C-alpha atoms as one frame of an Amber mdcrd trajectory, in Angstrom:
protein
   0.015   0.030   0.113   1.277   3.816  -0.654   0.022   6.699   1.013  -2.028
   7.895  -1.952  -4.208   4.536  -2.546  -7.993   4.685  -1.919  -8.867   4.665
   1.568 -10.197   1.228   2.972  -9.191  -0.683  -0.132  -7.072  -4.026   0.254
  -4.323  -4.719  -2.174  -1.856  -7.741  -2.402   1.450  -7.052  -3.769   4.348
  -8.937  -5.108   7.410  -8.142  -6.951   9.749  -5.210  -6.384  11.052  -3.941
  -9.910   9.688  -4.112 -13.489   6.516  -3.110 -15.252   3.423  -2.487 -13.229
   0.603  -5.174 -13.456  -2.832  -4.677 -11.837  -5.088  -7.514 -11.271  -8.730
  -7.044 -11.399 -10.773 -10.135 -10.124 -14.656 -11.578 -11.437 -17.577 -10.852
  -9.592 -17.659 -13.430  -7.160 -14.078 -13.548  -6.517 -10.734 -11.675  -4.999
  -7.564 -10.781  -5.441  -6.830 -14.866  -4.235  -7.919 -15.634  -7.800  -4.448
 -14.423  -9.056  -2.035 -16.540  -6.794  -0.960 -18.558  -9.954  -0.356 -15.154
 -12.048   1.476 -13.333  -8.945   3.599 -16.455  -8.538   4.893 -16.294 -12.407
   4.873 -12.751 -12.460   6.619 -11.120  -9.588  10.483 -12.028 -10.488  10.226
  -9.493 -13.498   6.892  -7.247 -12.296   5.463  -5.266  -9.952   1.922  -6.947
  -9.014  -1.268  -5.476  -7.385  -4.055  -7.490  -7.224  -7.255  -5.625  -5.461
 -10.044  -6.728  -3.421 -12.547  -4.599  -4.978 -14.494  -2.232  -2.829 -16.944
  -4.405  -1.141 -15.221  -7.507  -1.570 -12.766  -9.506   0.589 -10.455  -7.418
   2.760 -11.909  -4.309   1.148 -14.307  -1.769   3.136 -17.857  -1.950   2.011
 -18.825   1.273  -0.361 -20.924   3.896   1.457 -23.662   3.815  -1.554 -23.695
   2.219  -4.808 -20.802   2.191  -7.255 -20.830   2.619 -11.037 -18.216   1.160
 -13.461 -17.060   4.264 -13.812 -16.473   4.522 -10.308 -14.548   1.138 -10.350
 -12.277   2.197 -13.023 -11.335   5.517 -11.479 -10.590   3.607  -7.768  -8.569
   1.275 -10.353  -6.816   4.549 -12.078  -6.164   5.653  -8.460  -4.133   2.657
  -7.610  -2.062   3.146 -10.991  -1.339   6.462 -10.096   0.138   5.593  -6.483
   2.527   3.965  -7.939   3.546   7.054 -10.640   3.312   4.395 -13.570   1.119
   3.423 -16.267   0.352  -0.321 -15.783  -0.497  -3.431 -17.757  -4.064  -4.376
 -16.616  -5.194  -7.768 -16.372  -9.011  -8.204 -15.951 -10.850 -11.518 -15.487
 -14.944 -11.466 -16.167 -16.038  -8.231 -14.657 -12.567  -7.270 -13.710 -12.237
  -7.248 -17.654 -15.178  -4.980 -17.932 -13.588  -2.655 -15.517 -10.257  -2.908
 -17.319 -11.927  -1.870 -20.813 -13.559   1.299 -19.163 -10.230   2.098 -17.065
  -8.635   2.097 -20.725 -11.310   4.156 -22.247 -11.500   6.630 -19.027  -7.948
   7.078 -18.814  -5.936   5.605 -21.419  -2.600   7.442 -20.317  -2.429   4.985
 -17.380  -3.313   1.655 -19.231   0.070   0.479 -21.180  -1.936  -3.179 -22.296
  -4.888  -4.933 -21.265  -5.487  -8.975 -20.786  -8.879  -9.386 -20.711 -10.142
 -12.869 -19.841 -13.311 -15.059 -19.795 -15.298 -11.589 -19.868 -18.024 -10.067
 -21.813 -19.093  -6.030 -23.195 -21.627  -6.207 -19.973 -25.011  -7.511 -18.950
 -26.999  -4.393 -20.437 -26.499  -5.984 -23.966 -29.863  -7.380 -23.444 -32.880
  -7.224 -20.831 -32.886 -10.735 -20.188 -28.841 -10.788 -19.334 -29.589  -7.385
 -17.090 -32.248  -9.080 -15.354 -30.238 -12.254 -14.628 -27.404 -10.400 -13.142
 -29.712  -8.205 -10.891 -31.448 -11.357  -9.650 -28.111 -12.549  -8.042 -28.437
 -10.040  -5.464 -31.255 -11.334  -3.805 -30.065 -14.756  -4.242 -26.722 -14.030
  -2.102 -29.282 -11.851   0.539 -31.218 -15.227   0.833 -28.805 -18.015   0.802
 -25.699 -16.268   2.290 -22.138 -16.154   0.900 -21.687 -20.005   1.760 -24.582
 -21.643   0.478 -24.153 -18.749  -2.651 -20.861 -19.945  -3.326 -21.493 -23.633
  -3.107 -24.370 -23.181  -5.828 -22.832 -20.896  -8.178 -18.914 -21.847  -8.031
 -18.821 -25.186  -9.563 -20.150 -23.556 -12.969 -16.923 -21.284 -13.000 -14.624
 -24.015 -14.018 -15.179 -26.580 -16.482 -16.627 -30.186 -15.621 -13.332 -31.842
 -15.598 -11.568 -29.653 -13.056 -10.353 -31.217  -9.919 -12.177 -31.306  -6.823
  -9.213 -29.116  -4.991  -9.454 -26.458  -7.489 -13.735 -26.618  -7.155 -13.412
 -26.613  -3.541 -10.538 -23.247  -3.960 -12.786 -21.412  -6.239 -16.060 -22.006
  -3.627 -13.875 -21.036  -0.782 -12.596 -17.845  -2.520 -16.121 -16.689  -3.363
 -17.620 -17.697  -0.023 -14.775 -15.038   1.732 -15.073 -12.756  -1.051 -18.684
 -11.671  -1.497 -21.541 -10.108   0.864 -24.483  -8.220  -0.516 -22.899  -4.582
  -0.589 -20.144  -5.231  -2.467 -21.930  -7.622  -4.676 -24.874  -5.561  -5.061
 -23.127  -2.453  -6.495 -21.058  -4.949  -9.154 -24.148  -6.698 -10.246 -25.738
  -3.218 -11.153 -22.795  -1.994 -12.642 -22.680  -4.954 -15.174 -26.522  -4.514
 -15.629 -26.053  -1.339 -16.743 -23.400  -1.923 -19.071 -23.244  -2.294 -22.838
 -19.048  -2.050 -23.780 -19.980  -2.544 -27.275 -20.062   1.203 -28.643 -16.585
   2.197 -26.777 -14.436  -0.857 -27.940 -12.973   1.017 -30.970 -11.933   3.840
 -28.632  -9.692   1.443 -26.372  -5.899   2.685 -27.980  -4.224   0.100 -25.406
  -2.887  -3.310 -27.257  -5.112  -6.291 -26.045  -5.065  -9.768 -25.130  -8.434
 -11.230 -25.008  -8.144 -14.964 -23.602 -11.313 -17.153 -22.982 -11.815 -20.777
 -21.264 -12.479 -23.256 -24.374 -15.234 -24.640 -21.385 -16.575 -21.433 -20.316
 -20.056 -21.900 -19.083 -20.428 -18.541 -17.653 -19.782 -16.089 -20.706 -18.536
 -18.121 -23.142 -16.381 -17.644 -26.247 -18.816 -15.769 -28.174 -18.672 -12.917
 -25.757 -15.019 -12.797 -25.854 -15.233 -12.633 -29.901 -17.123  -9.667 -29.517
 -14.449  -7.702 -27.494 -11.732  -9.125 -29.768 -13.806  -7.917 -32.680 -14.322
  -4.438 -31.842 -11.145  -3.994 -30.461  -8.163  -2.592 -32.800  -5.060  -3.638
 -31.522  -5.792  -7.424 -30.383  -5.145 -11.064 -30.241  -7.529 -13.770 -29.117
  -6.312 -17.114 -27.682  -8.916 -19.652 -26.998  -7.277 -21.990 -23.645  -7.977
 -25.394 -24.055  -9.563 -27.297 -21.312 -10.552 -24.412 -19.080 -13.850 -23.089
 -17.853 -14.692 -19.594 -17.017 -11.662 -19.142 -14.630  -9.061 -19.873 -17.125
  -6.530 -18.209 -15.437  -7.247 -20.725 -12.155  -7.929 -23.686 -14.475  -4.959
 -23.849 -16.759  -2.717 -21.497 -14.993   0.380 -22.678 -16.979  -1.257 -22.020
 -20.361  -2.688 -18.623 -19.422   0.442 -17.575 -17.887   2.310 -18.552 -20.957
   0.157 -16.017 -23.064   0.186 -13.398 -20.640   4.204 -13.392 -20.146   4.058
 -13.493 -24.026   1.965 -10.741 -24.352   3.705  -8.402 -21.970   7.236  -9.281
 -23.493   5.949  -7.895 -26.867   4.223  -4.846 -25.410   7.110  -4.052 -22.626
  10.079  -5.861 -24.938  10.903  -7.388 -21.077  12.162 -11.128 -20.582   9.514
 -13.627 -20.309  11.386 -15.850 -18.266  13.720 -14.938 -15.308  17.517 -14.565
 -16.265
């Protein structure tokens, strides 16, 4: 943490030298989701992963937050470190990352957007389904909510220990104030009209077996962006970065090497 980081925001940090990488988790997760990436990147990068406002160890927001609010909070984290960042966003985190890139292009050196979507505002049905998650969380509580939703975030072939880790991460991360803001930010968002304004080079990844947003949504993102590469991660579900971390990290490190001209592996 620095003295200029947003108050109440919990950040996990690793690595002391090299390009800055900011990791933004999905709507049912926390900074813990990026443990495989932190380990792979820390030798040559400064890695920061947040618990979004109202998630994990971050304080609950005083009121509802919009997608712009999340993007501006992420921008403040980058500014506090005095450098532009390579932003990695998974699912909802990818939506935030794309809005960050259009609102604060000077702070975003590159994007990696994984298993993401243009937002749930692309149809009334998707928006309604996203909003319906909030009363479900309030009714079930975090643990039962996670037990119900978590297993679908990985492929049907995922090992039981990964399923358990995903469920535990969600149960520890979500609570109604933060989740409600996140869900509403997604329900109100349709990024399709602003993708062409993203100037940062972008890597779009999607798990081959993603049952949540699916390859079609990632193809919409890749098709709307000007400077982009699109990769399918084999044998991975929605949380490709956790289910196939070696493949995911190889693509991420390759992308960072291309956009920063830094080595992909330790010396």
